[in-house]
N, CA and C of each residue as an Amber inpcrd file, in Angstrom:
protein
   504
 -44.0500000 -27.6860000   6.2610000 -42.7500000 -27.9930000   5.6900000
 -41.6590000 -27.4790000   6.6330000 -40.6310000 -28.2710000   6.7500000
 -39.4980000 -27.9040000   7.5990000 -38.5000000 -27.1310000   6.7320000
 -38.6580000 -25.7970000   6.6860000 -37.7900000 -24.9370000   5.8770000
 -36.6850000 -24.3960000   6.7630000 -35.4680000 -24.6790000   6.3180000
 -34.3040000 -24.2010000   7.0640000 -33.3750000 -23.5110000   6.0750000
 -33.2960000 -22.1810000   6.1770000 -32.3910000 -21.4030000   5.3320000
 -31.2140000 -20.9630000   6.1900000 -30.0760000 -21.5780000   5.9410000
 -28.8970000 -21.2760000   6.7460000 -27.6440000 -21.3660000   5.8780000
 -26.8580000 -20.3330000   5.9720000 -25.6190000 -20.2420000   5.2000000
 -24.4840000 -19.9940000   6.1780000 -23.3540000 -20.6270000   5.9150000
 -22.1980000 -20.5040000   6.8090000 -21.0140000 -19.9620000   6.0240000
 -20.2930000 -19.0270000   6.6330000 -19.0660000 -18.4940000   6.0540000
 -17.9060000 -19.2660000   6.6490000 -17.2120000 -20.0520000   5.8150000
 -16.0920000 -20.8590000   6.3070000 -14.7880000 -20.0800000   6.3510000
 -14.5940000 -19.1650000   5.3870000 -13.3850000 -18.3420000   5.4320000
 -13.5770000 -17.0980000   4.5840000 -12.8520000 -16.0580000   4.9610000
 -12.8000000 -14.8050000   4.2120000 -11.3720000 -14.3020000   4.3390000
 -10.6140000 -14.3520000   3.2400000  -9.1970000 -13.9960000   3.2580000
  -8.8270000 -13.2540000   1.9810000  -7.6730000 -12.6030000   2.0250000
  -7.0710000 -12.0500000   0.8210000  -5.9850000 -13.0210000   0.3710000
  -5.4980000 -12.8410000  -0.8410000  -4.4640000 -13.7410000  -1.3450000
  -3.0680000 -13.3260000  -0.8900000  -2.9910000 -12.4240000   0.0610000
  -1.7240000 -11.9900000   0.6420000  -2.0040000 -10.9680000   1.7270000
  -0.9560000 -10.5670000   2.4310000  -1.1170000  -9.5560000   3.4760000
  -0.6080000  -8.1960000   3.0030000   0.4230000  -8.2230000   2.1370000
   0.9860000  -7.0070000   1.5530000   0.7410000  -7.0140000   0.0580000
   0.3660000  -5.8520000  -0.4770000   0.1400000  -5.7000000  -1.9120000
   0.9110000  -4.4840000  -2.3830000   1.3230000  -4.5140000  -3.6520000
   2.1650000  -3.4370000  -4.1630000   1.4110000  -2.4780000  -5.0710000
   0.1150000  -2.4000000  -4.9360000  -0.6560000  -1.4750000  -5.7550000
  -1.3490000  -2.1580000  -6.9140000  -1.3170000  -3.4770000  -6.9660000
  -2.0180000  -4.2050000  -8.0190000  -3.3800000  -4.6570000  -7.4740000
  -3.9890000  -5.6330000  -8.0800000  -5.3020000  -6.0980000  -7.6360000
  -5.2110000  -6.8970000  -6.3380000  -6.1830000  -6.6460000  -5.4630000
  -6.3290000  -7.4100000  -4.2260000  -7.4780000  -8.3790000  -4.4540000
  -7.2080000  -9.6620000  -4.2820000  -8.2160000 -10.6890000  -4.4970000
  -8.7590000 -11.1490000  -3.1500000 -10.0720000 -11.0550000  -2.9950000
 -10.7460000 -11.5050000  -1.7720000 -11.3990000 -12.8460000  -2.0510000
 -11.0480000 -13.8540000  -1.2630000 -11.6280000 -15.1950000  -1.3900000
 -12.5370000 -15.4420000  -0.1960000 -13.7210000 -15.9790000  -0.4670000
 -14.6270000 -16.3230000   0.6130000 -15.3140000 -17.6400000   0.2650000
 -15.4120000 -18.4890000   1.2660000 -15.9930000 -19.8110000   1.0760000
 -17.3050000 -19.8750000   1.8570000 -18.3780000 -20.1760000   1.1280000
 -19.7080000 -20.2750000   1.7220000 -20.1910000 -21.7160000   1.6750000
 -20.9820000 -22.0840000   2.6790000 -21.5420000 -23.4270000   2.7260000
 -23.0170000 -23.3290000   3.1120000 -23.8630000 -23.9500000   2.3040000
 -25.2930000 -23.9930000   2.5850000 -25.5400000 -25.1510000   3.5500000
 -25.8300000 -24.8370000   4.8050000 -26.0590000 -25.8840000   5.8060000
 -27.5570000 -26.0520000   6.0920000 -28.3700000 -25.4290000   5.2590000
 -29.8230000 -25.5650000   5.4120000 -30.3600000 -26.5940000   4.4380000
 -31.6960000 -26.5520000   4.2190000 -32.3140000 -27.5040000   3.2940000
 -33.0070000 -26.8070000   2.1270000 -32.6750000 -25.5260000   1.8970000
 -33.2410000 -24.7660000   0.7880000 -32.1140000 -24.2030000  -0.0710000
 -32.4050000 -24.0360000  -1.3600000 -31.4290000 -23.4110000  -2.2510000
 -31.3400000 -21.9300000  -1.9090000 -30.0950000 -21.4160000  -1.8270000
 -29.8750000 -20.0140000  -1.4580000 -29.0370000 -19.3030000  -2.5020000
 -29.3350000 -18.0210000  -2.6990000 -28.5630000 -17.1890000  -3.6160000
 -28.0270000 -15.9960000  -2.8180000 -26.7920000 -16.1160000  -2.3150000
 -26.2450000 -15.0170000  -1.4980000 -25.9290000 -13.7910000  -2.3500000
 -26.0750000 -12.6370000  -1.7360000 -25.7030000 -11.3770000  -2.3960000
 -25.2130000 -10.4180000  -1.3170000 -24.4960000  -9.4220000  -1.7370000
 -23.9730000  -8.4550000  -0.7740000 -22.8270000  -7.6800000  -1.3610000
 -21.9350000  -7.2400000  -0.4770000 -20.8060000  -6.4210000  -0.9350000
 -19.6420000  -6.5220000   0.0420000 -18.4940000  -6.1570000  -0.4760000
 -17.2970000  -5.9970000   0.3460000 -16.9870000  -4.5080000   0.3280000
 -16.9890000  -3.9020000   1.4960000 -16.6630000  -2.4830000   1.6020000
 -15.2300000  -2.3570000   2.1000000 -14.4890000  -1.4900000   1.4450000
 -13.0770000  -1.3150000   1.7870000 -12.8970000   0.0690000   2.3960000
 -12.2240000   0.0860000   3.5560000 -11.9960000   1.3250000   4.2980000
 -10.4900000   1.5730000   4.4350000 -10.1080000   2.8510000   4.3600000
  -8.6980000   3.1940000   4.5730000  -8.4150000   3.2940000   6.0680000
  -7.1910000   3.6800000   6.4170000  -6.7920000   3.7040000   7.8230000
  -7.4970000   4.7850000   8.6340000  -8.1160000   5.7560000   7.9530000
  -8.8640000   6.8060000   8.6470000 -10.3360000   6.4670000   8.7790000
 -10.7400000   5.2910000   8.2920000 -12.1240000   4.8650000   8.4110000
 -13.0260000   5.3210000   7.2860000 -12.4560000   5.9260000   6.2460000
 -13.2600000   6.3630000   5.0950000 -13.4460000   5.2030000   4.1290000
 -14.6480000   5.0600000   3.6190000 -14.9120000   4.0150000   2.6320000
 -14.3050000   4.4410000   1.3010000 -13.4550000   3.5830000   0.7350000
 -12.7850000   3.9050000  -0.5230000 -13.3120000   3.0970000  -1.6980000
 -14.0010000   1.9870000  -1.4150000 -14.5270000   1.1650000  -2.5110000
 -15.5980000   0.2220000  -1.9780000 -16.4170000  -0.2360000  -2.9070000
 -17.4340000  -1.2320000  -2.6080000 -17.4630000  -2.2110000  -3.7740000
 -17.3390000  -3.4990000  -3.4740000 -17.2590000  -4.5450000  -4.4980000
 -18.4360000  -5.4940000  -4.3100000 -19.1370000  -5.8480000  -5.3640000
 -20.2570000  -6.7810000  -5.2090000 -19.7820000  -8.1980000  -4.8790000
 -20.6000000  -8.8880000  -4.0910000 -20.3580000 -10.2840000  -3.7380000
 -21.2770000 -11.1400000  -4.5950000 -20.7510000 -12.2330000  -5.1180000
 -21.5210000 -13.1650000  -5.9410000 -22.1850000 -12.4280000  -7.1040000
 -21.3950000 -11.6740000  -7.8450000 -21.9070000 -10.8850000  -8.9640000
 -22.5310000 -11.7660000 -10.0450000 -22.1070000 -13.0200000 -10.1400000
 -22.6520000 -13.9370000 -11.1410000 -24.0120000 -14.4960000 -10.7320000
 -24.4260000 -14.3100000  -9.4910000 -25.7130000 -14.8080000  -9.0130000
 -25.7500000 -16.3080000  -8.8100000 -24.6440000 -16.8850000  -8.3980000
 -24.5550000 -18.3360000  -8.1930000 -25.4340000 -18.7720000  -7.0230000
 -26.1760000 -19.8450000  -7.2170000 -27.0170000 -20.4110000  -6.1570000
 -26.2960000 -21.5790000  -5.5040000 -26.5770000 -21.7680000  -4.2290000
 -26.0020000 -22.8990000  -3.5000000 -27.1300000 -23.8310000  -3.0800000
 -27.0100000 -25.0730000  -3.4830000 -27.9840000 -26.0850000  -3.0860000
 -27.6350000 -26.5690000  -1.6780000 -28.5750000 -27.2490000  -1.0080000
 -28.2770000 -27.7390000   0.3480000 -27.0080000 -28.5990000   0.3800000
 -26.2040000 -28.4050000   1.4060000 -24.9370000 -29.1100000   1.6450000
 -23.8700000 -28.8290000   0.5880000 -24.0170000 -27.7590000  -0.1460000
 -23.0230000 -27.3980000  -1.1650000 -22.1100000 -26.3060000  -0.6160000
 -20.8240000 -26.4280000  -0.9530000 -19.8470000 -25.3890000  -0.6340000
 -19.4710000 -24.6780000  -1.9230000 -19.2030000 -23.3890000  -1.8190000
 -18.7840000 -22.6210000  -2.9930000 -17.6370000 -21.7090000  -2.6060000
 -16.6210000 -21.7150000  -3.4420000 -15.4790000 -20.8270000  -3.2670000
 -15.7000000 -19.6570000  -4.2270000 -15.8870000 -18.4530000  -3.6940000
 -16.1470000 -17.2650000  -4.5040000 -15.0130000 -16.2710000  -4.3130000
 -14.9100000 -15.3400000  -5.2580000 -13.8390000 -14.3400000  -5.1860000
 -14.3190000 -13.0230000  -5.7700000 -13.7510000 -11.9550000  -5.2650000
 -13.9800000 -10.6080000  -5.7800000 -12.6280000  -9.9030000  -5.7910000
 -12.4430000  -8.9850000  -6.7440000 -11.1590000  -8.2900000  -6.8680000
 -11.3520000  -6.7840000  -6.7500000 -10.3330000  -6.1200000  -6.1920000
 -10.3030000  -4.6640000  -6.0680000  -8.9570000  -4.1710000  -6.5620000
  -8.9700000  -3.1580000  -7.4160000  -7.7330000  -2.5570000  -7.9040000
  -7.2690000  -1.5170000  -6.8920000  -6.1350000  -1.7810000  -6.2750000
  -5.6060000  -0.9030000  -5.2230000  -4.5470000   0.0490000  -5.7590000
  -4.6570000   0.4260000  -7.0260000  -3.6290000   1.2460000  -7.6610000
  -3.4210000   2.5920000  -6.9610000  -4.4760000   3.1660000  -6.3980000
  -4.3580000   4.4610000  -5.7300000  -4.1830000   4.3270000  -4.2240000
  -4.0390000   3.1110000  -3.7370000  -3.9880000   2.8960000  -2.2980000
  -2.5890000   2.9530000  -1.7260000  -2.5310000   3.3050000  -0.4370000
  -1.2810000   3.2620000   0.3180000  -1.6370000   3.1530000   1.7940000
  -1.0550000   2.1910000   2.4780000  -1.2680000   2.0470000   3.9020000
  -2.1130000   0.8420000   4.2600000  -2.6560000   0.8730000   5.4670000
  -3.4460000  -0.2360000   5.9910000  -4.9100000  -0.0520000   5.5820000
  -5.5380000  -1.1560000   5.1670000  -6.9360000  -1.1430000   4.7500000
  -7.7100000  -2.2270000   5.4830000  -9.0150000  -2.0190000   5.5630000
  -9.9170000  -2.9910000   6.1670000 -10.9860000  -3.3270000   5.1330000
 -11.2250000  -4.6210000   4.9260000 -12.2940000  -5.0710000   4.0340000
 -13.3800000  -5.6940000   4.8990000 -14.6030000  -5.1930000   4.7390000
 -15.7410000  -5.6550000   5.5200000 -16.6980000  -6.3920000   4.5880000
 -16.8620000  -7.6880000   4.8200000 -17.7410000  -8.5390000   4.0160000
 -19.1330000  -8.5450000   4.6330000 -20.1390000  -8.2740000   3.8080000
 -21.5210000  -8.2550000   4.2680000 -22.3630000  -9.0300000   3.2460000
 -22.8740000 -10.1990000   3.6420000 -23.6460000 -11.0680000   2.7480000
 -25.0550000 -11.2420000   3.3070000 -26.0490000 -11.0550000   2.4300000
 -27.4480000 -11.3150000   2.7650000 -27.8850000 -12.5580000   2.0190000
 -28.7740000 -13.3490000   2.6400000 -29.2880000 -14.5520000   1.9870000
 -30.6720000 -14.8690000   2.5410000 -31.3670000 -15.7400000   1.8430000
 -32.6620000 -16.2370000   2.3180000 -33.8300000 -15.6740000   1.5430000
 -34.8810000 -16.5030000   1.3950000 -36.1100000 -16.1010000   0.7320000
 -37.2170000 -15.8830000   1.7590000 -37.4290000 -16.8560000   2.6310000
 -38.4690000 -16.7630000   3.6580000 -37.9590000 -16.0850000   4.9160000
 -36.7240000 -16.3880000   5.2720000 -36.0830000 -15.7700000   6.4290000
 -34.8440000 -15.0510000   5.9020000 -34.6180000 -13.8580000   6.3960000
 -33.4140000 -13.1640000   5.9280000 -32.2840000 -13.4220000   6.9130000
 -31.1360000 -13.7000000   6.3690000 -29.9510000 -13.9430000   7.1790000
 -28.8150000 -13.0540000   6.7140000 -27.8230000 -12.8970000   7.5670000
 -26.6830000 -12.0370000   7.2810000 -25.4100000 -12.7210000   7.7540000
 -24.3730000 -12.5970000   6.9420000 -23.0270000 -13.0460000   7.3260000
 -22.1010000 -11.8460000   7.2100000 -21.2040000 -11.7000000   8.1770000
 -20.2630000 -10.5880000   8.1520000 -18.9060000 -11.0540000   8.6410000
 -17.8640000 -10.4610000   8.0620000 -16.5040000 -10.7400000   8.5000000
 -15.6120000  -9.5840000   8.0580000 -14.4420000  -9.5100000   8.6490000
 -13.5000000  -8.4370000   8.3550000 -12.1130000  -9.0160000   8.1580000
 -11.3700000  -8.4220000   7.2280000  -9.9780000  -8.7950000   7.0160000
  -9.1720000  -7.5050000   6.8100000  -7.9410000  -7.4980000   7.3280000
  -7.0510000  -6.3420000   7.2020000  -5.8980000  -6.6930000   6.2730000
  -5.4170000  -5.6810000   5.5290000  -4.2860000  -5.8810000   4.6260000
  -3.6010000  -4.5430000   4.3940000  -2.3920000  -4.6140000   3.8480000
  -1.5800000  -3.4210000   3.5740000  -1.3500000  -3.2770000   2.0830000
  -1.3610000  -2.0250000   1.6190000  -0.9870000  -1.7040000   0.2410000
   0.2450000  -0.8130000   0.3170000   1.3540000  -1.3240000  -0.2000000
   2.6140000  -0.5840000  -0.2050000   3.1610000  -0.6210000  -1.6280000
   2.9630000   0.4500000  -2.3920000   3.4380000   0.4710000  -3.7800000
   4.9580000   0.6270000  -3.8300000   5.6790000  -0.4930000  -3.8450000
   7.1350000  -0.4650000  -3.7190000   7.8070000   0.2410000  -4.8900000
   7.2080000   0.2490000  -6.0820000   7.8260000   0.9470000  -7.2130000
   7.8770000   2.4510000  -6.9450000   6.7870000   3.0070000  -6.4270000
   6.7610000   4.4320000  -6.1230000   7.6910000   4.7570000  -4.9590000
   7.7230000   3.8990000  -3.9540000   8.6220000   4.1310000  -2.8260000
  10.0890000   4.0540000  -3.2480000  10.3960000   3.1300000  -4.1470000
  11.7660000   3.0140000  -4.6560000  12.1620000   4.2770000  -5.4190000
  11.2520000   4.8180000  -6.2360000  11.5360000   6.0490000  -6.9750000
  11.7780000   7.2100000  -6.0160000  10.9710000   7.3170000  -4.9680000
  11.1490000   8.3830000  -3.9740000  12.4810000   8.2140000  -3.2540000
  12.8450000   6.9770000  -2.9240000  14.1200000   6.7100000  -2.2540000
  15.3010000   7.1060000  -3.1410000  15.2600000   6.7420000  -4.4090000
  16.3590000   7.0790000  -5.3360000  16.4820000   8.5910000  -5.4850000
  15.3600000   9.2840000  -5.6410000  15.3870000  10.7470000  -5.7650000
  15.9270000  11.3750000  -4.4830000  15.5480000  10.8400000  -3.3390000
  16.0440000  11.3680000  -2.0580000  17.5500000  11.1710000  -1.9260000
  18.0460000  10.0060000  -2.3050000  19.4890000   9.7380000  -2.2300000
  20.2500000  10.6810000  -3.1540000  19.7430000  10.8920000  -4.3620000
  20.4040000  11.8170000  -5.2950000  20.4100000  13.2300000  -4.7100000
  19.2930000  13.6680000  -4.1220000  19.2280000  15.0010000  -3.5210000
  20.2170000  15.1340000  -2.3620000  20.3580000  14.0940000  -1.5610000
  21.3010000  14.1240000  -0.4360000  22.7370000  14.2080000  -0.9520000
  23.0690000  13.4410000  -1.9830000  24.4290000  13.4690000  -2.5440000
  24.7420000  14.8360000  -3.1340000  23.8070000  15.4160000  -3.8960000
  24.0220000  16.7460000  -4.4890000  24.1940000  17.7840000  -3.3890000
  23.3680000  17.7150000  -2.3590000  23.4780000  18.6590000  -1.2390000
  24.8130000  18.5050000  -0.5190000  25.2580000  17.2710000  -0.3150000
  26.5370000  17.0250000   0.3560000  27.6970000  17.5670000  -0.4770000
  27.6540000  17.3550000  -1.7880000  28.7200000  17.8830000  -2.6460000
  28.7260000  19.4110000  -2.6380000  27.5440000  20.0160000  -2.6940000
  27.4590000  21.4720000  -2.6580000  28.0030000  21.9990000  -1.3360000
  27.6130000  21.3620000  -0.2050000  28.0900000  21.7810000   1.1120000
  29.6010000  21.6070000   1.2110000  30.1280000  20.4970000   0.6900000
  31.5790000  20.2550000   0.7250000  32.3110000  21.3380000  -0.0600000
  31.7790000  21.6880000  -1.2240000  32.4140000  22.7230000  -2.0460000
  32.3770000  24.0650000  -1.3170000  31.2600000  24.4050000  -0.6910000
  31.1380000  25.6600000   0.0600000  32.1170000  25.6790000   1.2310000
  32.2070000  24.5610000   1.9490000  33.1090000  24.4650000   3.0940000
  34.5690000  24.5820000   2.6540000  34.9180000  23.9400000   1.5360000
  36.2840000  24.0100000   1.0180000  36.6310000  25.4410000   0.6030000
  35.7160000  26.1230000  -0.0490000  35.9320000  27.5090000  -0.4700000
  36.1260000  28.4090000   0.7570000  35.3340000  28.1830000   1.7900000
  35.4460000  28.9620000   3.0100000  36.7950000  28.7020000   3.6870000
  37.2170000  27.4430000   3.7040000  38.4980000  27.0770000   4.3140000
  39.6520000  27.7370000   3.5570000  39.5850000  27.7520000   2.2430000
  40.6530000  28.3820000   1.4320000  40.7060000  29.8730000   1.7200000
  39.5540000  30.5300000   1.8570000  39.5450000  31.9600000   2.1600000
  40.1880000  32.2280000   3.5240000  39.8790000  31.4130000   4.5320000
  40.4880000  31.5880000   5.8590000  42.0000000  31.3770000   5.8080000
  42.4230000  30.3670000   5.0660000  43.8440000  30.0790000   4.9390000
  44.5570000  31.2430000   4.2600000  43.9090000  31.8080000   3.2430000
  44.5050000  32.9390000   2.5250000  44.6390000  34.1480000   3.4430000
  43.6440000  34.3730000   4.2940000  43.7160000  35.5150000   5.2040000
  44.8240000  35.3220000   6.2440000  45.0340000  34.1030000   6.7010000
  46.0890000  33.8600000   7.6890000  47.4750000  33.9650000   7.0640000
  47.5830000  33.7460000   5.7710000  48.8780000  33.8380000   5.0910000
  49.1650000  35.2580000   4.6340000  48.2250000  36.1750000   4.8720000
  48.4530000  37.5670000   4.5170000  48.0830000  37.8980000   3.0910000
  47.3780000  37.0640000   2.4390000  46.9460000  37.3370000   1.0730000
  45.6470000  38.1130000   1.1600000  45.5520000  39.2590000   0.4770000
  44.3060000  40.0160000   0.5250000  43.1680000  39.2140000  -0.1080000
  41.9440000  39.4660000   0.3820000  40.7720000  38.7390000  -0.1220000
  40.6110000  38.9830000  -1.6040000  40.4880000  37.9440000  -2.3680000
  40.3080000  38.0470000  -3.8190000  41.6260000  38.1950000  -4.5600000
  42.7260000  38.4300000  -3.8890000  44.0100000  38.6090000  -4.5450000
  44.7600000  37.3060000  -4.6600000  45.8190000  37.3520000  -5.4180000
  46.6220000  36.1590000  -5.5970000  47.9090000  36.3140000  -4.8110000
  48.3830000  35.2660000  -4.2590000  49.6190000  35.2990000  -3.5120000
  50.7930000  35.2070000  -4.4800000  51.7720000  36.0390000  -4.2610000
  52.9830000  35.9880000  -5.0850000  54.0280000  35.2830000  -4.2650000
  54.4640000  34.1890000  -4.7760000  55.4590000  33.4270000  -4.0280000
  56.7850000  33.5680000  -4.7510000  57.8200000  33.7170000  -3.9660000
  59.1530000  33.8050000  -4.5530000  59.8270000  32.4650000  -4.3700000
  60.6110000  32.1320000  -5.3790000  61.3400000  30.8910000  -5.3090000
  62.5020000  31.0540000  -4.3390000  62.8200000  30.0310000  -3.6030000
  63.9610000  30.0970000  -2.7070000  65.2620000  30.3170000  -3.5050000
  66.2630000  30.9230000  -2.8630000  67.5120000  31.1670000  -3.5890000
  68.1520000  29.8760000  -4.0880000  68.6370000  29.9140000  -5.2500000
  69.3160000  28.7760000  -5.8440000  68.3890000  27.8870000  -6.6590000
  67.0960000  28.1740000  -6.6980000  66.1420000  27.3600000  -7.4470000
  65.8680000  27.9280000  -8.8240000  66.3510000  29.1200000  -9.0990000
  66.0460000  29.7590000 -10.3650000  66.9650000  29.3240000 -11.4320000
């Protein structure tokens, strides 16, 4: 018998390049180019920017089989709620009954939780404004003390001013 077990990966992509901390959807399209029914299985491993594995997601969790000359669009999701920065997703698919085959691909994406960054920005702006007002008040108080010393007013004392003649 002429047994040909061959699977082709047509694409492996995410549904965007930037994510804000919600679910990242991985889409992958497989095509059975052999003459035997195949049931692919495997995983998508997700790595952070330091190369540490942060998650592993099963591929074809439903156990879908592909008949010869059939294409299948499959998807897996990862919750990136705790993520920040650049990530790498590594797709690793095994297939075959008589012969074992492997498909691999990599995709990069960014997780930038804009709600958290916006909160940090607002808090930073408020802190800068409060600090500037405090510094301005300190500088003004210092300037008044210097002015008082140049006018001959003792430190902490009040200046007694006399009205010019004819104003009383």
